[in-house]
C-alpha positions as CSV (number, residue, x, y, z in Angstrom):
1,X,-20.1,-45.4,-10.5
2,X,-18.0,-42.3,-10.8
3,X,-18.3,-39.0,-8.9
4,X,-17.1,-35.6,-9.8
5,X,-16.0,-32.9,-7.5
6,X,-14.4,-29.5,-7.9
7,X,-10.7,-29.5,-7.3
8,X,-9.8,-27.5,-4.2
9,X,-6.5,-25.9,-3.2
10,X,-5.3,-24.9,0.2
11,X,-6.1,-21.3,1.0
12,X,-2.4,-20.4,1.1
13,X,-1.6,-21.9,-2.3
14,X,-2.4,-18.8,-4.5
15,X,-0.6,-16.3,-2.2
16,X,2.4,-18.6,-2.0
17,X,2.6,-18.9,-5.7
18,X,2.3,-15.1,-6.1
19,X,5.1,-14.5,-3.6
20,X,7.3,-17.0,-5.4
21,X,6.8,-15.1,-8.7
22,X,7.2,-11.7,-6.9
23,X,10.5,-12.7,-5.3
24,X,11.8,-14.9,-8.0
25,X,10.8,-13.9,-11.5
26,X,9.9,-10.2,-11.2
27,X,13.4,-9.0,-9.9
28,X,15.0,-10.9,-12.8
29,X,12.7,-9.8,-15.6
30,X,11.4,-6.3,-14.4
31,X,12.9,-3.0,-15.6
32,X,13.7,0.0,-13.5
33,X,10.6,1.8,-14.8
34,X,8.4,-1.2,-13.8
35,X,9.7,-1.1,-10.2
36,X,9.8,2.7,-9.7
37,X,6.6,3.7,-11.6
38,X,4.3,0.7,-11.1
39,X,5.2,-1.9,-8.5
40,X,6.5,0.2,-5.7
41,X,3.5,2.6,-5.6
42,X,1.3,-0.4,-6.1
43,X,2.7,-2.0,-3.0
44,X,2.5,1.1,-0.9
45,X,-1.1,1.9,-1.9
46,X,-2.1,-1.8,-1.4
47,X,-0.8,-1.7,2.1
48,X,-2.7,1.5,2.9
49,X,-5.8,0.0,1.4
50,X,-5.4,-3.1,3.5
51,X,-5.3,-0.9,6.6
52,X,-8.3,1.2,5.6
53,X,-10.3,-2.0,4.6
54,X,-9.7,-3.4,8.0
55,X,-11.3,-0.3,9.5
56,X,-14.0,0.4,6.9
57,X,-14.7,-3.0,5.3
58,X,-14.4,-5.2,8.4
59,X,-15.2,-2.9,11.3
60,X,-17.6,-0.6,9.4
61,X,-16.0,2.7,10.5
62,X,-15.7,5.1,7.6
63,X,-12.6,7.2,7.5
64,X,-11.4,10.0,5.1
65,X,-8.1,10.7,6.9
66,X,-5.9,7.9,5.6
67,X,-3.4,10.2,4.0
68,X,-3.0,12.1,7.3
69,X,-2.1,8.8,9.0
70,X,0.3,8.1,6.2
71,X,1.9,11.5,6.7
72,X,2.3,10.9,10.4
73,X,4.0,7.6,9.7
74,X,6.4,9.1,7.1
75,X,7.4,12.2,9.2
76,X,7.6,10.2,12.4
77,X,10.0,7.7,10.8
78,X,12.1,10.5,9.4
79,X,12.4,12.2,12.8
80,X,13.1,9.0,14.7
81,X,15.8,8.2,12.2
82,X,17.2,11.7,12.4
83,X,17.1,12.4,16.1
84,X,18.0,9.0,17.5
85,X,21.4,8.2,15.8
86,X,22.0,4.5,15.5
87,X,18.3,3.5,15.7
88,X,17.7,0.8,13.1
89,X,15.5,1.7,10.2
90,X,13.0,-1.1,11.0
91,X,12.7,0.2,14.5
92,X,12.0,3.7,13.2
93,X,9.3,2.3,11.0
94,X,7.8,0.4,13.9
95,X,7.8,3.6,16.1
96,X,6.3,5.5,13.2
97,X,3.5,3.0,13.0
98,X,2.9,3.5,16.7
99,X,2.9,7.2,16.3
100,X,0.2,6.9,13.6
101,X,-1.7,4.6,16.0
102,X,-1.7,7.3,18.7
103,X,-3.1,9.9,16.2
104,X,-5.6,7.4,14.9
105,X,-6.8,6.6,18.4
106,X,-7.3,10.3,19.1
107,X,-9.3,11.0,15.9
108,X,-11.1,7.6,16.4
109,X,-12.6,8.7,19.7
110,X,-15.6,10.3,18.0
111,X,-16.5,6.8,16.7
112,X,-17.7,6.1,20.2
113,X,-20.5,8.5,19.6
114,X,-20.7,9.0,15.8
115,X,-21.0,6.7,12.8
116,X,-21.4,6.9,9.0
117,X,-21.2,10.3,7.4
118,X,-20.6,12.1,10.7
119,X,-17.7,9.9,11.6
120,X,-16.2,10.5,8.1
121,X,-16.4,14.2,8.6
122,X,-14.7,13.8,12.0
123,X,-11.8,11.8,10.5
124,X,-11.6,14.4,7.7
125,X,-10.5,16.8,10.4
126,X,-7.3,14.7,10.8
127,X,-6.4,15.4,7.2
128,X,-6.5,19.2,7.7
129,X,-5.0,19.2,11.1
130,X,-2.0,17.0,10.2
131,X,-1.2,19.0,7.0
132,X,-1.5,22.3,9.0
133,X,0.9,21.0,11.7
134,X,3.5,19.7,9.3
135,X,3.6,23.0,7.4
136,X,3.3,25.3,10.5
137,X,6.0,23.7,12.6
138,X,9.3,23.5,10.7
139,X,10.7,21.1,13.4
140,X,9.0,18.2,11.6
141,X,11.0,19.0,8.5
142,X,14.2,19.7,10.3
143,X,13.8,23.5,9.5
144,X,13.9,22.9,5.7
145,X,13.0,26.1,3.9
146,X,11.1,24.2,1.2
147,X,9.4,21.7,3.5
148,X,10.7,18.9,1.2
149,X,13.4,16.7,2.7
150,X,15.3,13.7,1.3
151,X,14.4,10.4,2.8
152,X,17.1,8.5,4.6
153,X,18.8,5.5,2.9
154,X,17.0,2.2,3.2
155,X,19.3,0.0,5.3
156,X,18.3,-3.2,7.2
157,X,20.4,-6.0,8.6
158,X,23.6,-4.5,7.1
159,X,22.0,-4.3,3.6
160,X,21.4,-1.1,1.7
161,X,18.4,-1.2,-0.6
162,X,19.5,1.6,-3.0
163,X,18.5,0.1,-6.4
164,X,15.0,-0.1,-7.9
165,X,15.1,-3.9,-7.3
166,X,16.3,-3.4,-3.8
167,X,13.6,-0.9,-2.9
168,X,11.0,-3.2,-4.5
169,X,12.1,-6.1,-2.4
170,X,12.2,-4.0,0.8
171,X,8.6,-2.8,0.2
172,X,7.4,-6.3,-0.9
173,X,8.7,-7.8,2.3
174,X,7.0,-5.3,4.6
175,X,3.8,-5.6,2.7
176,X,3.8,-9.4,2.7
177,X,4.5,-9.6,6.4
178,X,1.8,-7.0,7.5
179,X,-0.7,-8.4,5.0
180,X,-0.2,-11.9,6.4
181,X,-0.7,-10.6,10.0
182,X,-3.9,-8.8,9.0
183,X,-5.2,-12.0,7.3
184,X,-4.6,-13.9,10.5
185,X,-6.2,-11.2,12.5
186,X,-9.5,-11.2,10.6
187,X,-9.8,-14.9,11.1
188,X,-9.5,-14.6,14.9
189,X,-12.2,-13.6,17.4
190,X,-11.0,-10.0,17.1
191,X,-11.9,-10.1,13.4
192,X,-15.2,-11.6,14.2
193,X,-15.9,-8.8,16.7
194,X,-15.1,-6.3,14.0
195,X,-17.7,-7.8,11.7
196,X,-20.2,-8.0,14.5
197,X,-19.8,-4.4,15.3
198,X,-20.1,-3.5,11.6
199,X,-23.3,-5.5,11.0
200,X,-25.2,-4.6,14.2
201,X,-23.6,-2.8,17.1
202,X,-26.6,-3.3,19.4
203,X,-26.7,-7.1,18.7
204,X,-22.9,-7.3,19.1
205,X,-23.2,-5.6,22.6
206,X,-25.9,-8.1,23.6
207,X,-23.8,-11.1,22.8
208,X,-20.9,-9.7,24.8
209,X,-18.7,-7.9,22.2
210,X,-17.0,-4.8,23.8
211,X,-18.2,-2.4,21.1
212,X,-16.4,0.7,22.1
213,X,-13.1,-1.1,22.7
214,X,-13.5,-3.0,19.4
215,X,-14.0,0.3,17.5
216,X,-10.9,1.9,19.0
217,X,-8.9,-1.3,18.4
218,X,-9.9,-1.2,14.7
219,X,-8.7,2.5,14.5
220,X,-5.4,1.6,16.2
221,X,-4.5,-1.4,14.0
222,X,-5.7,0.3,10.8
223,X,-3.7,3.5,11.6
224,X,-0.5,1.5,12.3
225,X,-0.7,-0.2,9.0
226,X,-1.6,3.0,7.1
227,X,1.3,4.7,8.9
228,X,3.8,2.1,7.7
229,X,2.3,2.5,4.2
230,X,3.1,6.2,4.5
231,X,6.8,5.3,5.2
232,X,6.9,3.2,2.1
233,X,5.3,5.9,0.0
234,X,7.8,8.5,1.2
235,X,11.0,6.5,1.7
236,X,10.7,3.9,-1.0
237,X,8.6,5.5,-3.8
238,X,8.9,9.3,-3.6
239,X,12.3,9.2,-1.8
240,X,11.3,12.5,-0.3
241,X,9.2,13.4,2.8
242,X,6.8,16.3,2.1
243,X,3.3,17.2,3.1
244,X,2.2,17.5,-0.5
245,X,2.6,13.8,-0.9
246,X,-0.2,13.1,1.5
247,X,-2.9,15.5,0.5
248,X,-6.7,14.9,0.5
249,X,-6.6,13.4,-3.0
250,X,-4.5,10.6,-1.5
251,X,-7.1,9.9,1.1
252,X,-9.8,9.6,-1.6
253,X,-7.5,7.5,-3.8
254,X,-7.1,4.9,-1.0
255,X,-10.9,5.0,-0.3
256,X,-11.6,4.4,-4.0
257,X,-9.1,1.5,-4.0
258,X,-11.1,-0.1,-1.2
259,X,-14.4,0.4,-2.8
260,X,-13.3,-0.7,-6.2
261,X,-11.5,-3.7,-4.9
262,X,-14.2,-4.8,-2.5
263,X,-15.0,-4.2,1.1
264,X,-14.0,-6.7,3.7
265,X,-11.6,-8.6,1.5
266,X,-7.8,-8.4,1.6
267,X,-7.5,-9.5,-2.0
268,X,-9.7,-6.6,-3.0
269,X,-7.1,-4.1,-1.7
270,X,-4.5,-5.4,-4.1
271,X,-6.9,-5.7,-7.1
272,X,-8.2,-2.1,-6.5
273,X,-4.6,-0.8,-6.2
274,X,-3.6,-2.5,-9.4
275,X,-6.4,-0.8,-11.3
276,X,-5.8,2.6,-9.7
277,X,-2.0,2.5,-10.4
278,X,-1.9,0.8,-13.8
279,X,-5.0,2.2,-15.6
280,X,-4.0,5.9,-15.4
281,X,-0.6,5.1,-16.8
282,X,-2.3,3.3,-19.7
283,X,-4.6,6.2,-20.3
284,X,-1.7,8.7,-20.2
285,X,0.2,6.7,-22.7
286,X,-2.8,6.3,-25.0
287,X,-3.7,10.0,-24.7
288,X,-0.2,11.1,-25.5
289,X,-0.1,8.8,-28.5
290,X,-3.4,9.8,-30.0
291,X,-3.9,13.4,-28.9
292,X,-0.4,14.6,-27.8
293,X,-0.1,16.9,-30.8
294,X,-3.5,18.6,-30.2
295,X,-3.8,19.1,-26.5
296,X,-1.4,20.1,-23.8
297,X,-0.6,18.0,-20.8
298,X,-3.1,19.7,-18.5
299,X,-6.0,18.9,-20.8
300,X,-4.8,15.3,-21.1
301,X,-4.5,15.0,-17.4
302,X,-8.0,16.3,-16.8
303,X,-9.4,14.0,-19.5
304,X,-7.6,11.1,-17.8
305,X,-9.3,11.9,-14.5
306,X,-12.7,12.2,-16.2
307,X,-12.3,8.8,-17.9
308,X,-11.1,7.1,-14.7
309,X,-14.0,8.6,-12.7
310,X,-16.6,7.5,-15.3
311,X,-15.0,4.0,-15.3
312,X,-15.3,3.9,-11.5
313,X,-19.0,4.9,-11.6
314,X,-19.7,2.4,-14.4
315,X,-17.9,-0.4,-12.5
316,X,-19.6,0.2,-9.2
317,X,-23.0,0.1,-10.9
318,X,-22.2,-3.2,-12.7
319,X,-20.2,-4.8,-9.8
320,X,-21.0,-3.1,-6.5
321,X,-19.1,-5.8,-4.5
322,X,-15.8,-4.9,-6.2
323,X,-13.2,-6.6,-8.2
324,X,-12.7,-9.3,-5.6
325,X,-16.3,-10.6,-6.2
326,X,-15.8,-10.5,-9.9
327,X,-12.6,-12.4,-9.5
328,X,-14.4,-15.1,-7.5
329,X,-17.0,-15.5,-10.2
330,X,-14.5,-15.7,-13.0
331,X,-12.5,-18.3,-11.0
332,X,-15.5,-20.5,-10.4
333,X,-16.4,-20.4,-14.1
334,X,-12.9,-21.3,-15.2
335,X,-12.4,-24.0,-12.5
336,X,-12.7,-27.4,-14.2
337,X,-14.6,-30.3,-12.6
338,X,-12.4,-33.4,-12.0
């Protein structure tokens, strides 16, 4: 008598394989355009989406101020690096994350009384307040007349990451480490508390979950991760630090990544970021190829936004649980029985 069973792999097998490809094959085969235009923004936005998903997907606290916390991280890292000579860059990044945590906790305080749409409006205030502060007080930009400042060089452990491959590896390492820590966190009692508060705060309180402290902890950890993502966005991708790089559109972009990828799934943050980063580039290339001689760049850009928005709506109707759920279904269908 023979039995069949589905082949199972350790949970760490797929991430390990992806990391081997990311560290081994990609630096050897990728072009400068691939790193600067696709992979580096993909990594920065993925990390920001991981942070927001921890807050919104796992803890159920809706936030529209992600770009503000990214901006706090970027400008804090710049000022720590500028005003504390000799401070290692990684220490500046860690302090920047803690600065974003402080701002996140402040704007997360309304979550103790508010939820849903009202909390989202409250966090939206962070977006306007941070952008106002960064443009009002020139100290943050070292009295730059334009408000745009060059990011400091990427140096760690005596190595300068000044090439496209170097910047990619720097971003990849930070994203891999923080993502692994978040994955570990959501599988601990703290992660279970996040889910309990999200599903039913009253029931969570009855079984002994400290609801108020759990909400603030979610804001704190999420803001730290999003703040570090802001450093990557400014230092590694844009290579400038400017308020315009962290406008309201960026907050919605990160929220769309989380929704498209799938709530309460770390994999979804990367799948959603891949779609948001790569698909507009494909649309831009296709539009320029087919209609470049007929319409100017402004019309093509607006058309690209309309097509992307229509695709998001269509996708959410067909697959409301996101790309992560679609990926699981496809994998199950393709997995052979042995």
